[in-house]
NUPARO-732029 format. One record per residue (C-alpha): residue number from 1; residue in three letters; z, x negated, y. Coordinates in Angstrom, 3 decimals, padded with zeros to 6 digits. Example, Ala and Ser with C-alpha at 12.3 -4.5 7.8 and 13.67 -1.06 7.14 Angstrom:
BEGIN
<node resi="1" resn="ala" Z="007.800" X="-012.300" Y="-004.500"/>
<node resi="2" resn="ser" Z="007.140" X="-013.670" Y="-001.060"/>
This chain:
BEGIN
<node resi="1" resn="met" Z="-010.186" X="-013.621" Y="022.660"/>
<node resi="2" resn="ser" Z="-013.392" X="-012.008" Y="021.267"/>
<node resi="3" resn="gln" Z="-014.900" X="-013.867" Y="018.151"/>
<node resi="4" resn="glu" Z="-018.772" X="-014.783" Y="018.933"/>
<node resi="5" resn="leu" Z="-020.848" X="-012.881" Y="016.608"/>
<node resi="6" resn="trp" Z="-023.646" X="-013.320" Y="014.901"/>
<node resi="7" resn="thr" Z="-027.683" X="-011.800" Y="015.647"/>
<node resi="8" resn="lys" Z="-027.561" X="-010.539" Y="011.757"/>
<node resi="9" resn="asp" Z="-023.925" X="-008.922" Y="012.433"/>
<node resi="10" resn="trp" Z="-025.190" X="-007.058" Y="015.734"/>
<node resi="11" resn="lys" Z="-028.356" X="-005.825" Y="013.494"/>
<node resi="12" resn="arg" Z="-026.024" X="-004.506" Y="010.969"/>
<node resi="13" resn="ile" Z="-023.345" X="-002.842" Y="012.934"/>
<node resi="14" resn="asn" Z="-026.042" X="-001.044" Y="015.032"/>
<node resi="15" resn="glu" Z="-027.561" X="000.256" Y="011.801"/>
<node resi="16" resn="met" Z="-024.223" X="001.173" Y="010.447"/>
<node resi="17" resn="ile" Z="-023.291" X="003.140" Y="013.451"/>
<node resi="18" resn="leu" Z="-026.714" X="004.771" Y="014.192"/>
<node resi="19" resn="arg" Z="-026.221" X="006.030" Y="009.975"/>
<node resi="20" resn="met" Z="-022.976" X="007.173" Y="010.716"/>
<node resi="21" resn="asn" Z="-023.293" X="008.912" Y="013.594"/>
<node resi="22" resn="ser" Z="-027.066" X="010.858" Y="012.497"/>
<node resi="23" resn="glu" Z="-025.160" X="012.107" Y="009.638"/>
<node resi="24" resn="ser" Z="-024.174" X="015.680" Y="009.556"/>
<node resi="25" resn="asp" Z="-021.969" X="015.296" Y="006.454"/>
<node resi="26" resn="ile" Z="-018.785" X="013.975" Y="008.007"/>
<node resi="27" resn="leu" Z="-017.633" X="013.059" Y="004.552"/>
<node resi="28" resn="lys" Z="-020.955" X="011.166" Y="003.338"/>
<node resi="29" resn="ala" Z="-020.727" X="009.563" Y="006.556"/>
<node resi="30" resn="leu" Z="-017.401" X="007.974" Y="006.248"/>
<node resi="31" resn="asn" Z="-017.644" X="007.146" Y="002.647"/>
<node resi="32" resn="thr" Z="-020.828" X="005.766" Y="003.371"/>
<node resi="33" resn="phe" Z="-019.603" X="003.875" Y="006.125"/>
<node resi="34" resn="leu" Z="-016.734" X="002.234" Y="003.613"/>
<node resi="35" resn="thr" Z="-019.653" X="001.357" Y="001.249"/>
<node resi="36" resn="asp" Z="-021.436" X="-000.359" Y="004.193"/>
<node resi="37" resn="ile" Z="-018.533" X="-002.355" Y="006.054"/>
<node resi="38" resn="glu" Z="-017.901" X="-004.122" Y="002.507"/>
<node resi="39" resn="gly" Z="-021.572" X="-006.149" Y="003.569"/>
<node resi="40" resn="leu" Z="-019.538" X="-007.033" Y="006.332"/>
<node resi="41" resn="val" Z="-016.261" X="-007.106" Y="005.774"/>
<node resi="42" resn="pro" Z="-015.827" X="-007.850" Y="001.558"/>
<node resi="43" resn="tyr" Z="-012.810" X="-005.969" Y="000.197"/>
<node resi="44" resn="glu" Z="-011.580" X="-005.225" Y="-003.250"/>
<node resi="45" resn="lys" Z="-010.170" X="-001.851" Y="-001.846"/>
<node resi="46" resn="ala" Z="-010.322" X="000.405" Y="001.354"/>
<node resi="47" resn="cys" Z="-009.028" X="003.293" Y="002.517"/>
<node resi="48" resn="ile" Z="-009.092" X="005.859" Y="005.795"/>
<node resi="49" resn="tyr" Z="-005.693" X="007.330" Y="006.069"/>
<node resi="50" resn="phe" Z="-005.115" X="010.401" Y="008.410"/>
<node resi="51" resn="tyr" Z="-001.164" X="010.596" Y="009.207"/>
<node resi="52" resn="asp" Z="001.186" X="013.076" Y="011.193"/>
<node resi="53" resn="leu" Z="003.964" X="011.648" Y="011.774"/>
<node resi="54" resn="ser" Z="005.596" X="014.956" Y="013.033"/>
<node resi="55" resn="ala" Z="005.368" X="016.314" Y="009.538"/>
<node resi="56" resn="pro" Z="007.446" X="016.189" Y="006.562"/>
<node resi="57" resn="glu" Z="004.417" X="015.032" Y="004.007"/>
<node resi="58" resn="ile" Z="002.994" X="012.378" Y="006.806"/>
<node resi="59" resn="val" Z="-000.539" X="011.767" Y="005.010"/>
<node resi="60" resn="lys" Z="-002.442" X="014.792" Y="005.958"/>
<node resi="61" resn="asp" Z="-005.789" X="013.363" Y="003.820"/>
<node resi="62" resn="tyr" Z="-007.310" X="010.336" Y="002.807"/>
<node resi="63" resn="ile" Z="-010.808" X="008.829" Y="001.714"/>
<node resi="64" resn="gly" Z="-010.404" X="005.782" Y="-000.634"/>
<node resi="65" resn="gln" Z="-012.643" X="003.294" Y="-001.980"/>
<node resi="66" resn="gly" Z="-011.703" X="001.057" Y="-005.017"/>
<node resi="67" resn="phe" Z="-007.742" X="002.805" Y="-005.496"/>
<node resi="68" resn="ser" Z="-007.186" X="004.740" Y="-008.679"/>
<node resi="69" resn="glu" Z="-006.157" X="008.253" Y="-008.368"/>
<node resi="70" resn="lys" Z="-002.813" X="007.466" Y="-009.229"/>
<node resi="71" resn="glu" Z="-002.180" X="004.745" Y="-006.678"/>
<node resi="72" resn="leu" Z="-003.409" X="007.042" Y="-003.595"/>
<node resi="73" resn="ile" Z="-001.315" X="009.824" Y="-005.128"/>
<node resi="74" resn="asp" Z="001.652" X="007.586" Y="-005.165"/>
<node resi="75" resn="tyr" Z="001.154" X="006.569" Y="-001.937"/>
<node resi="76" resn="glu" Z="000.811" X="010.122" Y="-000.490"/>
<node resi="77" resn="arg" Z="004.014" X="011.590" Y="-001.982"/>
<node resi="78" resn="tyr" Z="006.093" X="008.411" Y="-001.327"/>
<node resi="79" resn="tyr" Z="005.248" X="004.879" Y="-000.348"/>
<node resi="80" resn="cys" Z="003.741" X="005.894" Y="002.524"/>
<node resi="81" resn="asn" Z="007.051" X="006.550" Y="004.100"/>
<node resi="82" resn="ile" Z="007.911" X="003.223" Y="003.710"/>
<node resi="83" resn="asp" Z="005.075" X="001.579" Y="004.412"/>
<node resi="84" resn="asp" Z="005.400" X="-001.562" Y="007.108"/>
<node resi="85" resn="val" Z="002.334" X="-001.139" Y="008.478"/>
<node resi="86" resn="val" Z="002.609" X="002.667" Y="009.821"/>
<node resi="87" resn="glu" Z="004.562" X="001.675" Y="012.535"/>
<node resi="88" resn="lys" Z="002.564" X="-000.730" Y="013.964"/>
<node resi="89" resn="met" Z="-000.351" X="001.833" Y="013.921"/>
<node resi="90" resn="met" Z="001.126" X="003.999" Y="016.604"/>
<node resi="91" resn="pro" Z="-001.207" X="005.441" Y="018.827"/>
<node resi="92" resn="asn" Z="-000.194" X="004.120" Y="021.931"/>
<node resi="93" resn="lys" Z="-002.728" X="001.796" Y="022.248"/>
<node resi="94" resn="glu" Z="-005.634" X="000.160" Y="019.992"/>
<node resi="95" resn="val" Z="-004.600" X="-002.318" Y="017.355"/>
<node resi="96" resn="val" Z="-006.704" X="-004.224" Y="015.124"/>
<node resi="97" resn="ile" Z="-004.066" X="-006.373" Y="012.896"/>
<node resi="98" resn="lys" Z="-004.021" X="-008.780" Y="009.901"/>
<node resi="99" resn="ser" Z="-000.991" X="-008.336" Y="007.499"/>
<node resi="100" resn="ser" Z="-000.553" X="-012.215" Y="007.756"/>
<node resi="101" resn="glu" Z="-000.001" X="-012.170" Y="011.576"/>
<node resi="102" resn="ala" Z="001.622" X="-008.805" Y="011.664"/>
<node resi="103" resn="phe" Z="004.507" X="-009.505" Y="009.573"/>
<node resi="104" resn="asp" Z="006.675" X="-012.534" Y="007.990"/>
<node resi="105" resn="ile" Z="005.335" X="-012.605" Y="004.803"/>
<node resi="106" resn="asn" Z="008.462" X="-014.323" Y="002.947"/>
<node resi="107" resn="lys" Z="010.641" X="-010.925" Y="004.261"/>
<node resi="108" resn="arg" Z="008.046" X="-008.620" Y="003.310"/>
<node resi="109" resn="lys" Z="007.700" X="-009.785" Y="-000.033"/>
<node resi="110" resn="glu" Z="011.350" X="-008.410" Y="-000.515"/>
<node resi="111" resn="thr" Z="010.971" X="-005.164" Y="000.522"/>
<node resi="112" resn="glu" Z="010.492" X="-002.368" Y="-001.908"/>
<node resi="113" resn="tyr" Z="007.293" X="-001.286" Y="-000.535"/>
<node resi="114" resn="phe" Z="005.711" X="-004.942" Y="-001.162"/>
<node resi="115" resn="ile" Z="007.756" X="-005.143" Y="-004.915"/>
<node resi="116" resn="asp" Z="006.863" X="-001.738" Y="-006.075"/>
<node resi="117" resn="tyr" Z="003.618" X="-000.567" Y="-004.650"/>
<node resi="118" resn="val" Z="001.415" X="-003.424" Y="-002.894"/>
<node resi="119" resn="thr" Z="001.933" X="-006.135" Y="-005.567"/>
<node resi="120" resn="pro" Z="000.991" X="-003.646" Y="-008.579"/>
<node resi="121" resn="ala" Z="-002.085" X="-002.336" Y="-006.548"/>
<node resi="122" resn="lys" Z="-003.260" X="-005.918" Y="-005.546"/>
<node resi="123" resn="thr" Z="-003.456" X="-005.103" Y="-001.907"/>
<node resi="124" resn="lys" Z="-001.288" X="-008.102" Y="-000.559"/>
<node resi="125" resn="val" Z="-003.634" X="-009.109" Y="002.512"/>
<node resi="126" resn="ser" Z="-005.055" X="-005.994" Y="004.590"/>
<node resi="127" resn="leu" Z="-007.099" X="-006.057" Y="007.821"/>
<node resi="128" resn="asp" Z="-005.523" X="-002.290" Y="009.513"/>
<node resi="129" resn="thr" Z="-007.354" X="-000.641" Y="012.205"/>
<node resi="130" resn="asn" Z="-006.291" X="002.303" Y="014.007"/>
<node resi="131" resn="phe" Z="-007.216" X="005.616" Y="015.704"/>
<node resi="132" resn="arg" Z="-006.493" X="009.022" Y="016.812"/>
<node resi="133" resn="trp" Z="-007.475" X="011.862" Y="015.130"/>
<node resi="134" resn="asn" Z="-005.960" X="015.157" Y="016.721"/>
<node resi="135" resn="met" Z="-005.984" X="014.878" Y="020.672"/>
<node resi="136" resn="glu" Z="-003.756" X="018.004" Y="021.071"/>
<node resi="137" resn="asn" Z="-001.199" X="016.269" Y="018.950"/>
<node resi="138" resn="arg" Z="-001.751" X="012.496" Y="019.755"/>
<node resi="139" resn="gly" Z="001.663" X="010.997" Y="019.987"/>
<node resi="140" resn="phe" Z="001.956" X="011.546" Y="016.193"/>
<node resi="141" resn="cys" Z="-001.339" X="011.909" Y="014.601"/>
<node resi="142" resn="ile" Z="-003.189" X="008.843" Y="013.721"/>
<node resi="143" resn="gly" Z="-005.352" X="007.203" Y="011.261"/>
<node resi="144" resn="ser" Z="-006.078" X="003.879" Y="010.079"/>
<node resi="145" resn="leu" Z="-009.091" X="002.034" Y="008.767"/>
<node resi="146" resn="asp" Z="-007.665" X="-000.233" Y="005.753"/>
<node resi="147" resn="leu" Z="-009.058" X="-002.962" Y="003.859"/>
<node resi="148" resn="phe" Z="-007.231" X="-004.851" Y="001.508"/>
<node resi="149" resn="arg" Z="-007.646" X="-008.051" Y="-000.561"/>
<node resi="150" resn="asn" Z="-005.618" X="-009.744" Y="-003.148"/>
<node resi="151" resn="glu" Z="-003.599" X="-012.768" Y="-002.165"/>
<node resi="152" resn="lys" Z="-005.457" X="-015.231" Y="-003.721"/>
<node resi="153" resn="asp" Z="-008.341" X="-014.028" Y="-001.688"/>
<node resi="154" resn="val" Z="-009.232" X="-016.065" Y="001.746"/>
<node resi="155" resn="asp" Z="-007.836" X="-014.023" Y="004.439"/>
<node resi="156" resn="phe" Z="-009.609" X="-011.724" Y="007.125"/>
<node resi="157" resn="ser" Z="-011.288" X="-013.942" Y="009.598"/>
<node resi="158" resn="glu" Z="-011.518" X="-013.555" Y="013.179"/>
<node resi="159" resn="arg" Z="-014.993" X="-012.441" Y="013.387"/>
<node resi="160" resn="glu" Z="-013.988" X="-009.705" Y="011.055"/>
<node resi="161" resn="val" Z="-011.196" X="-008.644" Y="012.946"/>
<node resi="162" resn="glu" Z="-013.855" X="-008.505" Y="015.756"/>
<node resi="163" resn="ile" Z="-016.480" X="-006.145" Y="013.579"/>
<node resi="164" resn="cys" Z="-013.743" X="-003.884" Y="013.124"/>
<node resi="165" resn="arg" Z="-012.951" X="-003.654" Y="016.910"/>
<node resi="166" resn="ile" Z="-016.314" X="-002.853" Y="017.587"/>
<node resi="167" resn="phe" Z="-016.516" X="-000.096" Y="014.660"/>
<node resi="168" resn="gln" Z="-013.021" X="001.441" Y="016.330"/>
<node resi="169" resn="pro" Z="-014.307" X="004.248" Y="018.439"/>
<node resi="170" resn="his" Z="-016.655" X="005.282" Y="016.443"/>
<node resi="171" resn="ile" Z="-014.647" X="006.189" Y="013.678"/>
<node resi="172" resn="glu" Z="-012.179" X="007.749" Y="015.755"/>
<node resi="173" resn="leu" Z="-015.192" X="009.996" Y="016.877"/>
<node resi="174" resn="lys" Z="-016.186" X="010.620" Y="013.197"/>
<node resi="175" resn="ala" Z="-012.690" X="010.598" Y="011.883"/>
<node resi="176" resn="ser" Z="-011.491" X="013.284" Y="014.190"/>
<node resi="177" resn="asn" Z="-014.301" X="015.499" Y="013.465"/>
<node resi="178" resn="tyr" Z="-013.649" X="015.275" Y="009.730"/>
<node resi="179" resn="ala" Z="-009.765" X="015.939" Y="010.475"/>
<node resi="180" resn="phe" Z="-010.597" X="019.016" Y="012.931"/>
<node resi="181" resn="leu" Z="-012.911" X="020.646" Y="009.878"/>
<node resi="182" resn="phe" Z="-009.914" X="020.588" Y="007.757"/>
<node resi="183" resn="glu" Z="-007.002" X="021.430" Y="009.892"/>
<node resi="184" resn="asn" Z="-009.536" X="024.313" Y="011.443"/>
<node resi="185" resn="leu" Z="-009.506" X="026.448" Y="008.161"/>
<node resi="186" resn="thr" Z="-006.058" X="027.559" Y="008.567"/>
<node resi="187" resn="his" Z="-006.806" X="029.199" Y="012.224"/>
<node resi="188" resn="lys" Z="-010.472" X="030.135" Y="011.192"/>
<node resi="189" resn="tyr" Z="-009.882" X="031.981" Y="008.000"/>
<node resi="190" resn="ser" Z="-005.968" X="032.705" Y="008.345"/>
<node resi="191" resn="leu" Z="-005.288" X="030.511" Y="005.457"/>
<node resi="192" resn="thr" Z="-001.778" X="030.443" Y="003.906"/>
<node resi="193" resn="asn" Z="-000.288" X="026.728" Y="003.528"/>
<node resi="194" resn="ala" Z="-001.400" X="027.111" Y="-000.500"/>
<node resi="195" resn="glu" Z="-004.655" X="028.632" Y="000.236"/>
<node resi="196" resn="gln" Z="-005.354" X="025.268" Y="002.984"/>
<node resi="197" resn="asp" Z="-004.512" X="022.794" Y="000.269"/>
<node resi="198" resn="val" Z="-006.694" X="024.186" Y="-002.038"/>
<node resi="199" resn="ala" Z="-009.471" X="024.808" Y="000.386"/>
<node resi="200" resn="thr" Z="-009.322" X="021.395" Y="001.320"/>
<node resi="201" resn="met" Z="-009.503" X="020.075" Y="-002.172"/>
<node resi="202" resn="ile" Z="-012.527" X="022.479" Y="-002.424"/>
<node resi="203" resn="leu" Z="-014.305" X="020.797" Y="000.347"/>
<node resi="204" resn="lys" Z="-013.386" X="017.424" Y="-001.250"/>
<node resi="205" resn="gly" Z="-015.317" X="018.446" Y="-004.461"/>
<node resi="206" resn="tyr" Z="-012.209" X="018.986" Y="-006.777"/>
<node resi="207" resn="ser" Z="-012.486" X="021.296" Y="-009.577"/>
<node resi="208" resn="asn" Z="-010.367" X="024.416" Y="-010.401"/>
<node resi="209" resn="glu" Z="-008.793" X="021.953" Y="-013.282"/>
<node resi="210" resn="gln" Z="-008.345" X="018.868" Y="-010.788"/>
<node resi="211" resn="ile" Z="-006.742" X="020.915" Y="-008.256"/>
<node resi="212" resn="ala" Z="-004.216" X="022.358" Y="-010.792"/>
<node resi="213" resn="glu" Z="-003.520" X="018.881" Y="-011.983"/>
<node resi="214" resn="glu" Z="-003.052" X="017.738" Y="-008.630"/>
<node resi="215" resn="lys" Z="-001.056" X="020.333" Y="-007.406"/>
<node resi="216" resn="cys" Z="000.982" X="021.310" Y="-010.587"/>
<node resi="217" resn="ile" Z="-000.007" X="024.490" Y="-010.613"/>
<node resi="218" resn="ser" Z="-001.656" X="026.654" Y="-013.243"/>
<node resi="219" resn="ile" Z="-005.247" X="027.302" Y="-013.575"/>
<node resi="220" resn="ser" Z="-004.935" X="031.007" Y="-013.050"/>
<node resi="221" resn="thr" Z="-002.901" X="030.174" Y="-009.775"/>
<node resi="222" resn="val" Z="-005.898" X="028.354" Y="-008.150"/>
<node resi="223" resn="lys" Z="-008.496" X="030.865" Y="-009.470"/>
<node resi="224" resn="lys" Z="-006.150" X="033.427" Y="-007.428"/>
<node resi="225" resn="his" Z="-005.998" X="030.939" Y="-004.311"/>
<node resi="226" resn="val" Z="-009.924" X="030.308" Y="-004.266"/>
<node resi="227" resn="ser" Z="-010.592" X="034.078" Y="-004.883"/>
<node resi="228" resn="arg" Z="-008.450" X="034.647" Y="-001.755"/>
<node resi="229" resn="ile" Z="-010.022" X="031.740" Y="-000.204"/>
<node resi="230" resn="leu" Z="-013.947" X="033.576" Y="-000.624"/>
<node resi="231" resn="glu" Z="-012.587" X="036.705" Y="000.427"/>
<node resi="232" resn="lys" Z="-011.249" X="035.999" Y="003.785"/>
<node resi="233" resn="ser" Z="-014.143" X="033.352" Y="004.618"/>
<node resi="234" resn="asp" Z="-016.268" X="036.012" Y="003.386"/>
<node resi="235" resn="thr" Z="-018.363" X="033.696" Y="000.746"/>
<node resi="236" resn="lys" Z="-019.247" X="034.474" Y="-002.783"/>
<node resi="237" resn="ser" Z="-019.236" X="030.864" Y="-003.935"/>
<node resi="238" resn="arg" Z="-017.504" X="027.998" Y="-003.582"/>
<node resi="239" resn="ile" Z="-020.945" X="026.187" Y="-002.330"/>
<node resi="240" resn="glu" Z="-021.181" X="028.894" Y="000.222"/>
<node resi="241" resn="phe" Z="-017.777" X="028.284" Y="001.394"/>
<node resi="242" resn="ile" Z="-018.557" X="024.734" Y="001.556"/>
<node resi="243" resn="cys" Z="-021.758" X="025.642" Y="003.697"/>
<node resi="244" resn="lys" Z="-019.997" X="028.013" Y="006.203"/>
<node resi="245" resn="ala" Z="-016.778" X="025.690" Y="006.514"/>
<node resi="246" resn="thr" Z="-018.959" X="022.878" Y="007.224"/>
<node resi="247" resn="gly" Z="-021.292" X="024.383" Y="009.398"/>
<node resi="248" resn="lys" Z="-024.271" X="023.961" Y="006.911"/>
<node resi="249" resn="asp" Z="-025.230" X="027.706" Y="007.139"/>
<node resi="250" resn="lys" Z="-026.760" X="027.346" Y="010.107"/>
């Protein structure tokens, strides 16, 4: 049963949808959405994840708020593979779930994921909304908007569940555009897998030093990748590449 929303909720929801859809910078739109939704659905941490369940590394990308870089990296490299929420996010139907209702909490507290990741990260209570981001591979490419609170905080309400349900198709539309931006780079500029990874990080604003640290490669290797990316995209600088890749040069 749908939860009746207040007039002020609808006003804020409509304003957020308009702002998200009118913003041409997709990354900015999604980051702004994560900031804005805290006013309607308060959280301690939030993330938008892109999964490809057919790939060896299932996390394709993410946008986070409130998480440390280590928490995000640890999740991407290992904990995503044992995250019990992921299987409930399968794209065969739209779902918005509260962890308090989706799991037997006592059994969940005994799992490696809960003990080693959820508890230290203080993300014991979650509200998760799924979406599809690649219509050509829709059976495996799913995403999720995840809002987190610590266990001591009040659980998410039915009103907050309904708010996320309203945003669901709008998140899917914008997230699909965002994911396509990165997926399309390989084909558009004939990038290698390594160059694709570096190009994605350039679009997200990473410096050479940050890329080297994240990918565990030398600065000189990063510079070689950047040089090849600029050459293949027929651009002369990072800024020009970002503008061309995102269509801002038009």
